[in-house]
C-alpha positions as CSV (number, residue, x, y, z in Angstrom):
1,M,0.0,0.0,0.0
2,S,1.4,3.2,-1.3
3,A,0.5,7.0,-0.4
4,L,1.6,10.2,-2.6
5,I,3.8,13.0,-0.1
6,C,3.3,16.0,-2.4
7,G,5.6,18.9,-0.8
8,S,8.9,20.2,-0.9
9,M,12.3,18.1,-1.2
10,A,15.1,20.5,-0.2
11,F,18.6,20.9,0.8
12,D,19.0,22.6,4.3
13,T,22.1,24.2,4.7
14,I,22.6,24.7,8.7
15,M,25.2,27.3,9.9
16,L,26.0,27.9,13.6
17,F,26.7,31.2,14.5
18,P,29.3,30.5,17.8
19,E,27.9,34.0,19.9
20,R,24.6,35.9,20.3
21,F,22.6,38.0,17.6
22,R,21.7,40.5,20.2
23,D,25.4,41.0,20.4
24,H,25.6,42.3,17.0
25,I,22.5,43.7,15.9
26,L,22.0,47.2,17.1
27,P,18.0,47.9,18.3
28,E,18.6,51.5,17.0
29,K,20.3,50.9,14.0
30,M,17.5,48.6,12.3
31,H,16.8,50.4,9.8
32,I,20.1,50.6,8.4
33,L,20.7,47.0,8.9
34,N,24.1,45.8,7.6
35,V,25.4,42.5,9.7
36,S,28.0,39.8,9.1
37,F,28.4,36.7,11.1
38,L,31.3,34.6,11.1
39,V,29.8,30.7,10.6
40,P,33.0,28.0,11.7
41,K,30.8,25.4,11.2
42,M,28.2,24.6,8.9
43,R,26.5,21.6,7.6
44,R,23.9,20.4,4.2
45,E,21.3,18.5,4.8
46,F,18.4,16.4,3.0
47,G,14.8,18.3,4.0
48,G,11.7,19.6,2.2
49,V,8.4,18.0,4.3
50,A,7.9,15.9,1.3
51,G,11.3,14.3,1.7
52,N,11.3,13.8,5.9
53,I,7.4,12.3,5.3
54,S,8.8,9.9,3.2
55,Y,12.2,9.3,4.9
56,N,10.1,8.2,7.7
57,L,7.7,6.4,6.5
58,K,10.1,4.0,4.4
59,L,11.9,3.6,8.3
60,L,8.4,1.9,9.5
61,G,8.5,0.1,5.7
62,G,5.7,2.2,3.9
63,E,5.7,2.4,0.4
64,P,6.0,6.3,0.0
65,Y,5.9,7.9,-3.4
66,P,7.2,11.8,-3.1
67,M,5.8,14.2,-5.4
68,G,7.8,17.8,-6.2
69,A,9.9,20.1,-8.2
70,V,13.6,19.8,-7.7
71,G,16.4,21.7,-9.7
72,G,19.4,20.4,-11.7
73,D,21.6,20.1,-8.2
74,F,19.2,17.3,-6.7
75,E,21.7,14.6,-7.8
76,P,23.3,13.7,-4.5
77,Y,19.6,13.9,-2.7
78,R,18.0,11.4,-5.9
79,R,21.3,9.4,-4.1
80,H,20.4,9.4,-0.7
81,F,16.7,8.6,-2.0
82,E,17.9,5.8,-4.6
83,A,19.9,3.7,-2.0
84,L,16.9,3.9,1.0
85,G,14.7,2.0,-1.7
86,I,12.1,5.2,-2.3
87,S,10.5,5.9,-5.6
88,L,11.2,9.4,-7.5
89,E,9.6,8.8,-10.1
90,H,6.8,11.7,-9.2
91,V,9.8,13.9,-8.8
92,R,9.9,16.9,-11.6
93,V,13.3,17.8,-12.2
94,L,14.2,21.1,-14.1
95,P,17.8,21.5,-14.6
96,E,17.6,25.4,-15.1
97,E,16.7,25.9,-11.8
98,F,18.2,25.0,-8.1
99,T,15.9,22.6,-5.6
100,P,14.7,24.6,-2.8
101,Q,16.6,25.3,-0.5
102,A,17.0,27.2,3.3
103,F,19.9,29.0,4.8
104,I,19.5,28.6,8.7
105,T,21.8,30.5,11.2
106,T,21.7,29.5,14.5
107,D,23.5,31.1,17.5
108,M,24.0,30.1,20.8
109,E,20.6,31.0,22.3
110,D,18.9,29.0,19.8
111,N,17.9,31.5,17.7
112,Q,17.5,31.6,14.1
113,I,17.6,33.3,11.0
114,T,16.9,31.6,8.1
115,A,16.4,32.2,4.2
116,F,14.3,30.2,1.9
117,H,14.7,30.4,-1.6
118,P,12.1,28.2,-3.9
119,G,13.6,26.9,-6.9
120,A,12.1,24.9,-8.7
121,M,9.1,24.6,-5.8
122,A,7.5,27.4,-8.4
123,H,7.2,24.9,-11.0
124,S,5.6,21.9,-8.9
125,H,2.1,22.7,-10.2
126,Q,3.5,20.9,-13.3
127,N,3.2,17.6,-11.5
128,Q,-0.3,15.8,-11.7
129,I,-1.8,13.3,-9.5
130,S,-3.4,11.5,-12.2
131,A,-0.1,10.4,-13.2
132,A,0.5,8.7,-10.5
133,Q,-1.1,4.8,-9.8
134,G,-2.1,2.5,-6.9
135,I,-2.1,4.9,-4.5
136,E,-4.3,5.0,-1.5
137,I,-3.5,7.7,0.2
138,G,-2.4,11.2,0.0
139,I,-1.2,14.6,2.1
140,V,-1.2,18.0,0.3
141,A,2.0,19.7,2.6
142,P,4.0,22.6,2.1
143,D,4.5,23.5,-1.7
144,G,3.9,26.1,-4.1
145,K,0.7,27.8,-3.8
146,E,-0.9,26.2,-7.2
147,A,0.5,23.3,-6.9
148,M,-1.1,22.7,-3.2
149,L,-4.4,23.7,-4.3
150,Q,-3.9,22.0,-7.7
151,H,-3.2,18.8,-6.0
152,S,-6.1,19.6,-3.1
153,R,-8.7,19.5,-5.3
154,D,-7.3,16.7,-8.0
155,F,-7.0,14.3,-4.5
156,K,-10.9,15.2,-4.1
157,A,-11.9,14.5,-7.5
158,Q,-10.3,11.1,-7.6
159,G,-11.8,10.1,-4.9
160,I,-8.2,9.5,-3.1
161,A,-8.2,10.4,0.2
162,H,-6.0,12.9,1.6
163,I,-4.4,15.1,4.7
164,F,-4.3,18.5,4.5
165,D,-0.6,19.9,5.9
166,P,-0.8,23.5,5.5
167,G,2.2,24.1,7.5
168,Q,4.4,26.9,6.9
169,A,2.5,27.5,4.1
170,M,-0.7,29.0,5.8
171,P,0.2,32.7,5.4
172,M,-0.3,32.3,0.9
173,F,-4.2,31.7,1.9
174,D,-6.9,33.5,2.6
175,G,-10.0,32.1,4.7
176,D,-11.9,31.3,1.9
177,E,-8.9,29.5,-0.1
178,L,-8.6,27.9,3.5
179,R,-12.3,26.4,3.8
180,G,-11.8,25.4,0.6
181,F,-8.8,22.6,1.7
182,I,-10.6,22.0,5.0
183,E,-14.2,20.9,2.5
184,R,-12.4,18.9,0.4
185,A,-9.9,16.7,3.0
186,D,-10.4,13.7,4.6
187,W,-7.7,14.6,7.7
188,I,-6.2,17.6,8.6
189,V,-3.0,17.8,10.8
190,M,-0.8,21.3,12.1
191,N,0.5,22.2,14.7
192,D,-1.4,24.4,17.6
193,Y,0.0,27.2,16.2
194,E,-1.1,27.2,12.4
195,Y,-4.3,25.8,14.4
196,Q,-4.5,29.3,15.7
197,L,-4.1,31.0,12.4
198,L,-6.6,28.8,10.7
199,R,-9.1,30.0,13.1
200,E,-7.9,33.4,12.9
201,K,-8.2,33.6,9.2
202,T,-11.7,31.1,8.4
203,G,-13.5,32.3,11.4
204,L,-14.4,28.3,12.1
205,S,-14.1,27.1,15.7
206,G,-12.2,23.7,16.1
207,A,-15.0,21.7,16.5
208,E,-16.6,23.3,13.5
209,I,-13.4,21.7,11.5
210,A,-13.3,19.0,12.8
211,E,-16.9,18.3,11.7
212,Q,-16.1,18.5,8.1
213,V,-13.6,16.1,7.9
214,R,-12.6,12.2,9.7
215,A,-10.6,13.9,12.2
216,F,-8.4,16.7,13.0
217,V,-4.9,16.3,14.7
218,V,-3.5,19.2,16.7
219,T,0.3,18.7,17.4
220,L,1.5,20.3,20.8
221,G,5.0,19.6,20.3
222,G,6.5,18.1,23.7
223,D,3.1,18.1,25.3
224,G,2.0,15.5,22.7
225,S,-1.1,16.2,20.4
226,D,-5.1,16.3,20.3
227,V,-7.1,14.3,18.2
228,Y,-10.5,15.9,17.1
229,Q,-13.0,13.2,15.8
230,A,-16.6,11.9,16.1
231,G,-17.4,14.9,18.0
232,E,-15.0,13.9,20.8
233,K,-11.3,15.1,21.9
234,T,-8.9,12.9,22.9
235,H,-5.5,13.6,24.2
236,I,-2.1,11.5,23.0
237,E,0.7,11.7,25.2
238,A,4.0,12.7,24.1
239,V,6.8,9.9,23.9
240,P,9.7,11.0,26.1
241,P,12.7,11.1,24.3
242,A,16.3,9.9,25.5
243,D,17.5,12.9,24.7
244,I,17.0,16.1,23.1
245,K,18.9,17.0,20.0
246,D,17.2,19.1,17.2
247,P,13.6,19.2,16.5
248,T,13.9,20.2,12.7
249,G,11.7,17.7,11.1
250,C,9.7,15.9,13.9
251,G,6.7,17.4,12.9
252,D,7.3,15.4,9.5
253,A,8.5,12.1,11.3
254,Y,5.3,12.3,13.1
255,R,3.1,12.5,10.0
256,G,5.3,9.5,8.4
257,G,3.9,7.8,11.5
258,L,0.4,8.7,10.8
259,I,0.0,8.0,7.6
260,Y,1.3,4.5,8.3
261,G,-1.2,3.8,10.7
262,L,-3.7,4.8,8.3
263,L,-2.4,2.9,5.4
264,N,-2.5,-0.3,7.7
265,D,-6.2,0.2,8.8
266,M,-5.1,1.1,12.1
267,D,-7.5,3.0,14.2
268,L,-6.6,6.5,14.0
269,L,-5.1,6.8,17.7
270,T,-2.8,4.0,17.3
271,A,-1.4,6.3,14.3
272,C,-1.5,9.0,15.5
273,R,1.2,7.3,18.9
274,I,3.5,5.6,16.0
275,G,3.4,9.7,14.8
276,S,4.6,10.4,18.5
277,V,7.5,7.5,18.9
278,M,9.0,8.8,15.5
279,G,8.7,12.1,16.6
280,A,10.3,11.0,19.9
281,I,13.2,9.0,17.9
282,K,13.9,11.9,15.7
283,I,14.5,14.7,18.0
284,E,17.1,12.4,19.6
285,H,19.2,13.2,16.4
286,M,21.2,15.8,14.1
287,A,18.9,16.9,11.0
288,P,15.4,15.3,9.8
289,Q,17.0,12.1,8.1
290,Q,19.5,10.8,10.1
291,H,17.9,8.4,12.4
292,T,18.0,5.6,11.5
293,P,15.6,2.7,13.9
294,S,14.7,-0.4,12.5
295,P,10.9,-1.4,11.8
296,Q,11.5,-3.5,15.6
297,E,13.1,-1.3,17.4
298,I,10.0,1.2,16.4
299,R,7.6,-1.5,17.1
300,D,10.0,-2.3,20.5
301,R,9.5,1.9,21.5
302,F,5.8,1.8,21.0
303,S,4.9,-0.8,23.1
304,A,7.2,0.7,25.7
305,A,5.8,3.7,25.7
306,Y,2.0,2.9,25.2
307,G,1.3,-0.6,26.7
308,Y,0.1,-2.5,23.5
309,S,2.0,-3.2,20.4
310,F,0.6,-2.2,16.5
């Protein structure tokens, strides 16, 4: 059983500034800001929501098909995913563009300055849902605006159950567009900050949103997640991590676990708990795609946390 993961595939260039931004940025000079930071440590990681979700779903034994648009510099990412056995047949390569990439500078107080270049992502609407065969579940995750609208409509038109996960793309849409996503989706997943934005933009309460979909999941970071379905709210406890190294990609790890559960006809609460396990494993490692647990190790972690097996 396979899932079509629509969203970005990106390179994350992460730089560590071994001082504090506030010691170098003068508030009274913000109108003529001109600063330069020496960053002696830098690493480049594989990222993007479609890439991260696909990576986690594959760890569980699922069959992800990422769908997105990348540039002529994609080759290292291609080799990485091909080595993992993840199909790239629905990833469109535009040689004249760059693969989407984020440039993130972090100081010693964990403050971040990020610049994001969308590159080929601006053309991801060229991908067609109809080109993917044998898909059981889809997800509309952060991507180009036109692509997200198109994929949402196409999933609905083709009768493919799908998740709407607006993530950091939320500001691109107005209230009417977001209400359309809700009407077409089967499940909605977002964090608590995005949930607040959704309510403000649509004028809908959490209960009104939940009434229109099979379930509405709100992730709360280290506080777990809330699941709204059938008129009830259920809290999913977070899995305590053994260590906290890097939260980047934890939300995508959660979604990979959730999709795995849905693909295998598990009840939604179990699917969300698998997501919580994947999030805990991810946060114990640096970068979005460096954790490598076996499926059995994931199952053992689940059993230890929740007292039953999946």
